[in-house]
C-alpha positions as CSV (number, residue, x, y, z in Angstrom):
1,M,-12.9,-21.9,-17.6
2,G,-16.1,-19.9,-17.6
3,E,-17.0,-17.5,-20.3
4,R,-16.1,-13.8,-20.0
5,K,-18.4,-11.1,-21.3
6,K,-17.4,-8.9,-24.2
7,K,-17.0,-5.2,-23.5
8,E,-20.2,-4.4,-25.3
9,E,-22.0,-6.9,-23.1
10,L,-20.5,-5.3,-20.0
11,N,-21.6,-1.9,-21.1
12,D,-25.1,-3.2,-21.5
13,L,-24.8,-4.8,-18.0
14,V,-23.6,-1.5,-16.5
15,D,-26.7,0.2,-18.1
16,E,-29.0,-2.4,-16.7
17,I,-27.6,-2.2,-13.2
18,T,-27.6,1.6,-13.0
19,V,-30.9,2.3,-14.7
20,D,-32.8,5.0,-12.8
21,A,-29.6,5.8,-10.8
22,Y,-28.7,9.4,-11.7
23,N,-25.4,10.2,-9.8
24,D,-22.4,8.3,-8.5
25,D,-23.9,7.7,-5.1
26,E,-27.1,6.1,-6.5
27,Q,-25.1,4.1,-9.0
28,L,-22.8,2.7,-6.3
29,C,-25.9,1.8,-4.3
30,A,-27.2,0.0,-7.4
31,F,-23.9,-2.0,-7.7
32,R,-24.0,-3.0,-4.1
33,Q,-27.6,-4.1,-4.4
34,V,-26.9,-6.4,-7.4
35,F,-24.2,-8.1,-5.4
36,E,-26.6,-8.6,-2.5
37,D,-29.4,-9.9,-4.8
38,E,-27.4,-12.0,-7.3
39,V,-24.2,-13.2,-5.6
40,A,-24.2,-15.9,-2.9
41,L,-21.6,-15.0,-0.3
42,P,-19.2,-16.1,1.2
43,M,-17.4,-16.9,-2.0
44,E,-13.8,-17.8,-3.0
45,A,-11.8,-15.1,-4.9
46,V,-8.3,-14.0,-5.6
47,L,-6.7,-10.8,-4.1
48,I,-3.3,-9.8,-5.3
49,G,-2.5,-13.4,-6.2
50,E,-3.7,-14.7,-2.9
51,P,-6.9,-16.9,-2.4
52,V,-9.4,-15.2,-0.1
53,E,-12.9,-15.8,1.1
54,V,-15.2,-12.8,0.3
55,L,-17.6,-12.4,3.2
56,S,-19.5,-9.3,2.0
57,I,-19.5,-6.5,-0.5
58,D,-20.9,-3.2,0.6
59,Y,-21.0,0.6,0.0
60,D,-20.8,2.9,3.1
61,G,-21.7,6.1,1.3
62,N,-18.1,7.1,0.6
63,E,-18.1,7.8,-3.1
64,R,-14.4,8.1,-3.3
65,R,-13.8,4.7,-1.7
66,G,-16.6,3.0,-3.7
67,L,-17.5,-0.6,-3.1
68,I,-15.6,-2.3,-0.3
69,A,-15.2,-6.0,0.3
70,R,-14.8,-7.8,3.6
71,C,-12.4,-10.7,3.1
72,R,-11.0,-13.5,5.2
73,R,-7.6,-15.2,4.7
74,G,-6.6,-17.7,7.4
75,S,-7.5,-16.1,10.7
76,S,-7.3,-12.5,9.4
77,V,-10.4,-10.5,8.3
78,Y,-9.8,-7.2,6.6
79,T,-11.4,-4.8,4.1
80,V,-10.2,-4.1,0.5
81,A,-11.4,-2.2,-2.5
82,A,-13.9,-4.5,-4.3
83,Q,-12.3,-3.8,-7.7
84,D,-9.1,-5.5,-6.5
85,L,-10.9,-8.9,-6.3
86,T,-11.0,-11.5,-9.1
87,F,-13.8,-14.1,-9.0
88,P,-14.0,-17.3,-10.9
89,D,-14.6,-16.7,-14.7
90,G,-18.2,-17.2,-15.8
91,S,-19.7,-16.6,-12.3
92,N,-22.2,-13.8,-11.7
93,A,-19.7,-12.2,-9.3
94,S,-17.1,-12.2,-12.1
95,H,-19.5,-10.4,-14.5
96,F,-20.7,-7.9,-11.9
97,I,-17.1,-7.0,-10.7
98,A,-16.0,-6.7,-14.4
99,A,-19.0,-4.3,-15.0
100,Y,-18.1,-2.3,-11.9
101,R,-14.4,-2.1,-13.0
102,L,-15.6,-0.9,-16.4
103,W,-17.8,1.7,-14.7
104,L,-14.7,2.9,-12.8
105,G,-12.8,3.3,-16.1
106,I,-10.3,0.5,-15.5
107,E,-9.6,-2.8,-17.2
108,P,-12.6,-5.1,-16.6
109,Y,-10.6,-8.3,-16.5
110,P,-7.1,-7.8,-15.1
111,R,-4.4,-10.4,-15.5
112,V,-4.3,-12.5,-12.4
113,T,-1.9,-15.2,-11.3
114,Q,-3.0,-17.0,-8.2
115,R,-0.2,-17.9,-5.8
116,Q,0.3,-21.6,-5.4
117,K,1.9,-23.3,-2.4
118,A,5.6,-23.8,-3.0
119,G,6.8,-27.3,-3.4
120,E,10.3,-28.7,-3.0
121,D,10.6,-28.8,-6.8
122,D,10.3,-25.0,-6.9
123,L,13.8,-24.6,-5.3
124,D,17.0,-25.5,-7.0
125,M,19.4,-26.1,-4.2
126,R,22.4,-26.0,-6.5
127,K,22.4,-22.3,-6.9
128,S,21.4,-19.1,-5.1
129,I,17.7,-18.4,-4.7
130,K,15.9,-15.0,-5.0
131,L,13.1,-14.4,-2.5
132,V,10.8,-11.5,-1.8
133,T,10.7,-10.5,1.9
134,L,7.2,-10.2,3.2
135,A,7.7,-10.1,7.0
136,I,10.5,-10.6,9.5
137,R,9.7,-12.9,12.5
138,T,11.7,-13.6,15.6
139,N,13.7,-16.5,14.0
140,A,12.2,-16.7,10.5
141,V,11.3,-14.7,7.4
142,S,8.0,-15.0,5.5
143,C,8.9,-14.9,1.8
144,R,7.7,-15.7,-1.6
145,I,9.8,-17.0,-4.5
146,L,10.6,-14.2,-6.9
147,G,8.7,-14.6,-10.1
148,K,6.6,-17.6,-8.9
149,D,4.5,-16.0,-6.1
150,S,5.1,-19.2,-4.1
151,P,5.1,-18.5,-0.3
152,L,7.7,-20.2,2.0
153,T,9.4,-19.7,5.3
154,L,13.1,-18.9,5.4
155,R,15.2,-19.9,8.4
156,P,18.2,-17.7,8.0
157,S,21.6,-17.9,9.7
158,G,21.6,-15.2,12.4
159,Y,19.1,-12.3,12.7
160,P,18.4,-10.8,9.2
161,E,19.0,-7.0,8.7
162,I,16.3,-6.7,6.0
163,V,12.9,-5.1,5.6
164,P,9.6,-6.2,4.0
165,G,9.6,-5.6,0.2
166,E,13.4,-6.2,-0.2
167,I,14.5,-9.0,-2.6
168,I,17.1,-11.2,-0.9
169,T,19.6,-13.6,-2.3
170,V,19.9,-16.8,-0.3
171,S,22.6,-19.5,-0.4
172,P,20.5,-22.6,0.5
173,R,21.5,-25.4,2.8
174,K,18.3,-27.4,3.4
175,K,14.6,-27.5,2.4
176,W,11.7,-29.4,3.8
177,L,7.9,-29.6,3.8
178,H,5.8,-29.4,7.0
179,R,2.0,-29.9,6.6
180,G,2.3,-28.8,3.0
181,H,4.3,-25.6,3.7
182,L,7.8,-25.2,2.3
183,S,10.6,-24.1,4.5
184,L,14.2,-23.3,3.6
185,A,17.4,-22.9,5.7
186,G,20.2,-20.8,4.3
187,E,22.3,-17.7,4.5
188,I,21.2,-14.4,3.2
189,T,24.1,-13.1,1.0
190,A,22.6,-10.0,-0.4
191,S,19.5,-7.7,-0.4
192,D,18.2,-5.3,-3.0
193,T,15.2,-3.1,-3.8
194,D,13.5,-3.6,-7.1
195,I,9.9,-2.4,-6.9
196,P,8.8,-3.4,-10.4
197,A,10.0,-7.0,-9.8
198,L,7.5,-7.2,-6.9
199,G,4.6,-7.2,-9.3
200,L,2.4,-5.0,-7.1
201,T,-0.8,-3.3,-8.3
202,P,-0.5,0.5,-7.8
203,L,-2.7,2.0,-5.2
204,P,-5.6,3.8,-6.9
205,L,-5.6,7.6,-7.0
206,H,-8.9,9.4,-6.6
207,E,-9.4,12.9,-8.0
208,M,-10.6,15.3,-5.3
209,G,-11.0,18.5,-7.3
210,M,-8.7,21.5,-8.1
211,W,-6.6,23.5,-5.7
212,D,-5.9,27.2,-6.3
213,P,-2.8,28.6,-4.5
214,K,-4.3,32.1,-4.7
215,E,-7.0,31.0,-2.3
216,H,-4.5,29.7,0.3
217,P,-3.5,32.0,3.2
218,W,0.3,32.6,2.8
219,G,0.7,35.0,5.6
220,E,0.4,38.8,5.4
221,P,0.3,40.3,1.9
222,D,3.4,42.5,2.5
223,E,5.5,39.6,4.0
224,P,8.3,38.2,1.9
225,K,7.5,34.7,0.7
226,E,9.9,31.7,0.7
227,P,11.1,30.5,-2.7
228,W,9.1,27.3,-2.4
229,I,5.9,29.3,-1.9
230,R,6.6,31.5,-4.9
231,T,7.2,28.4,-7.0
232,I,3.9,26.9,-6.0
233,I,2.0,30.2,-6.6
234,K,3.6,30.6,-10.0
235,R,2.6,27.1,-11.0
236,G,-1.1,28.0,-10.5
237,M,-4.0,25.6,-10.1
238,R,-3.3,21.9,-9.7
239,P,-5.5,18.8,-9.2
240,E,-5.8,17.2,-5.7
241,Y,-5.8,13.4,-5.3
242,E,-6.2,10.9,-2.5
243,M,-4.1,7.7,-2.6
244,E,-6.2,4.7,-1.5
245,Q,-5.0,3.2,1.7
246,V,-4.6,-0.6,2.3
247,L,-5.2,-1.6,5.9
248,P,-5.3,-5.3,6.4
249,G,-6.9,-6.2,9.7
250,E,-9.4,-3.4,9.6
251,D,-13.1,-4.3,10.2
252,P,-15.4,-1.7,8.6
253,D,-18.2,-2.8,10.9
254,N,-16.1,-1.9,14.0
255,P,-14.4,1.5,14.0
256,D,-12.2,0.4,16.9
257,T,-10.3,-2.1,14.7
258,D,-7.5,0.1,13.4
259,P,-4.4,-2.2,13.4
260,I,-2.1,0.9,13.1
261,L,-3.5,2.6,16.2
262,E,-3.5,-0.8,18.0
263,A,0.2,-1.2,17.2
264,I,1.0,2.3,18.4
265,E,-0.9,1.6,21.7
266,L,1.0,-1.6,22.2
267,K,4.3,0.1,21.7
268,K,3.3,2.9,24.2
269,A,2.4,0.1,26.7
270,G,5.9,-1.3,26.3
271,D,5.0,-4.4,24.1
272,Q,7.1,-3.4,21.1
273,R,7.5,-7.0,20.0
274,K,3.8,-7.5,19.7
275,A,3.4,-4.1,18.0
276,R,6.1,-4.9,15.5
277,R,4.5,-8.4,14.8
278,M,1.2,-6.7,14.1
279,L,2.7,-4.4,11.5
280,M,4.7,-7.3,9.9
281,D,1.4,-9.3,9.7
282,M,-0.1,-6.4,7.7
283,L,2.8,-6.4,5.2
284,A,2.7,-10.2,4.9
285,S,-1.0,-9.7,3.8
286,D,-0.2,-6.8,1.5
287,L,3.2,-5.0,0.9
288,R,1.2,-1.9,-0.2
289,S,0.3,-1.2,3.4
290,L,2.3,2.1,3.5
291,D,1.4,3.0,7.1
292,A,3.0,-0.3,8.3
293,H,6.2,0.7,6.5
294,A,6.0,4.2,8.0
295,H,5.5,3.0,11.6
296,L,8.1,0.3,11.4
297,G,10.4,3.1,10.5
298,N,9.1,5.2,13.4
299,F,9.6,2.3,15.8
300,T,13.3,2.0,14.9
301,F,14.2,5.6,14.1
302,A,15.7,6.4,17.5
303,R,17.9,3.3,18.0
304,N,18.6,2.2,14.4
305,P,18.2,4.9,11.8
306,D,20.0,2.7,9.2
307,M,17.1,0.3,9.3
308,A,14.5,3.0,9.7
309,I,15.4,4.7,6.4
310,R,15.0,1.4,4.6
311,H,11.5,1.0,5.9
312,Y,10.6,4.6,4.9
313,D,12.3,4.2,1.5
314,M,10.3,1.1,0.8
315,G,7.0,2.8,1.6
316,V,7.9,5.8,-0.6
317,K,8.9,3.7,-3.6
318,I,5.8,1.5,-3.4
319,G,3.6,4.6,-3.1
320,E,5.4,6.1,-6.1
321,L,4.0,3.3,-8.2
322,S,0.7,5.2,-8.1
323,L,2.2,8.6,-8.9
324,G,4.2,7.8,-12.0
325,K,7.2,9.8,-13.2
326,D,5.5,13.1,-14.1
327,F,2.9,13.4,-11.2
328,D,2.2,17.1,-10.7
329,G,-0.8,17.1,-8.4
330,L,-1.3,17.5,-4.7
331,L,-1.7,14.8,-2.0
332,P,-3.2,16.9,0.8
333,W,-2.9,15.8,4.4
334,G,-6.6,16.6,4.9
335,C,-7.4,13.5,2.7
336,V,-6.7,10.9,5.4
337,D,-5.6,8.1,3.1
338,N,-2.7,10.3,1.8
339,R,-1.1,10.3,5.3
340,P,0.7,7.0,5.1
341,F,2.7,8.1,2.0
342,L,3.4,11.5,3.5
343,R,4.6,9.9,6.7
344,C,7.0,7.7,4.8
345,L,8.4,10.7,2.9
346,F,8.8,12.7,6.2
347,G,10.6,9.9,7.9
348,Y,12.8,9.4,4.9
349,G,13.7,13.1,4.9
350,L,14.5,13.1,8.6
351,C,16.9,10.1,8.1
352,L,18.7,11.8,5.3
353,W,19.1,14.9,7.4
354,R,20.3,12.8,10.4
355,F,22.9,11.2,8.1
356,G,24.2,14.6,7.0
357,R,22.8,14.2,3.4
358,L,21.5,17.7,3.4
359,R,21.1,18.1,-0.3
360,D,19.0,15.0,-0.5
361,A,17.0,15.9,2.5
362,E,16.3,19.4,1.0
363,K,14.8,17.7,-2.1
364,V,12.5,15.5,0.0
365,F,11.2,18.3,2.2
366,T,10.7,20.5,-0.9
367,R,8.8,17.7,-2.6
368,M,6.6,17.3,0.5
369,L,5.7,21.0,0.3
370,W,4.9,20.7,-3.3
371,L,2.6,17.7,-2.6
372,N,1.0,19.2,0.5
373,P,1.5,23.0,0.6
374,M,-0.6,23.2,3.8
375,D,2.4,21.5,5.4
376,N,0.7,19.8,8.4
377,Q,3.9,18.0,9.2
378,G,6.2,21.0,9.5
379,A,8.4,20.2,6.5
380,R,9.0,23.9,5.9
381,F,10.9,24.2,9.2
382,N,13.1,21.2,8.4
383,L,13.7,22.7,4.9
384,S,14.9,25.9,6.5
385,D,17.3,24.1,8.8
386,V,18.8,21.9,6.1
387,K,19.2,24.9,3.7
388,K,21.2,26.7,6.5
389,G,23.4,23.6,6.9
390,N,22.1,23.0,10.5
391,A,22.8,19.5,11.9
392,W,19.9,17.2,12.7
393,H,18.4,17.6,16.1
394,E,15.5,16.0,18.0
C-alpha cells in the first residue's frame, strides 16, 4: 500500500496548489489544473465501493458543484462529485484528491471498502440470505449481499413486489457462477427498509446563504396569514442549502444527456418498460439517485399507489441522511438539485392523502412548506384540503 500524506503535509499541498488564487473560483481552477498537469487519466478509482475508470476531472465554473469527474463503469459513463472518488494510496491522484477534500473541510481519506465479485462461498445455502435490492428487472433482481457489498443476480419465484433500496430476505434454492458472476435462485420471504444498513454516503449539502421571511411576499399586508406562514415568519432568518444531486448517465459535455428527461420522454412515447429500465439502471449505479426514486413513484402512482409510496419513501429516507435529525434550514425549489428530494416528499404526501392518512399527510405538506416556503409545488393547497378532511382527488 502506498503512503498517505499527513494532515500537515496536505495543508502544505493545498497552499502550494492555491498560491496566487484569491477566491473559491480561482482555487477550484487551480485544483483542476493540477489534476490536468500531474495526473495521467484515464485512471482506476473506487466510487461508493465500486471500481470505476476516471476519464477526466474538470471544473465548469459552478463553485457550488466544485470539481466534477467523468467516470466509466461497464458501458455507462456518468458524472460525479470528484471528492467521492478514492484513488490508489500513494498515487499523485490520491494526494491531490485528499488535499481537495481537506480544502472542502471534509475527511481527506475516507474509509473505503471496494466491492468484490461475489463467489459461491459468500452464500450459505443452509439459511436465509439478506440482500440489498439495487434494481428490479423483468425476471431478475440486481442485488448485493448485505454487509459484504458483493453484487449478484437473484432469480426469484414470481414477480417481486419490492423497490430499490429495500433489504430482502431470501430462502435460497440454487446458486451458480456464470462468467464469474454469481446468481441465486430462491423465494423472497420478507422485505424491509433499513437505511443505515445500506452504508450510503450522505449527499453533500451546500450552503447558499440566508433567507429572511420578512423579504418574502406573503400577500397583502392586511390579509390574514395561514398558521404555517406565521410560524415561518416567527422563526426568522434561516440558512438555505442545496442537496447535491446524483445523476448516473449524465454527460456534462452533452447537455442533452439527462437520463431523467429521457425516461420521461420514453414513457410519454408509450415505452414505459424502457423508461423504467433506464431509471432502474441509475439506481443500480447509485441508490442515492433520488430523482430515479421519485419518477419510479410517479410512473406507478396511478395504477399501483401501494408501490409508489415505497419508491417515494425510499427517496425521502435516503435524502434525510444528508439532513440529519435537527435540520432547520431551507431547501428552495429554485436550487435545481433540491428538486428530486422535494419531488419524493410531494409524492409521499399525495400517497398518504390518497390512503386516507390525513394526519400523516398534513405533517408531510407542512414540512414541505417549512423547507420551501415559496411552495412551487402547491403543497399549501394540499395542506388546506387535508386539514379540512377532504378526500384525495386528482
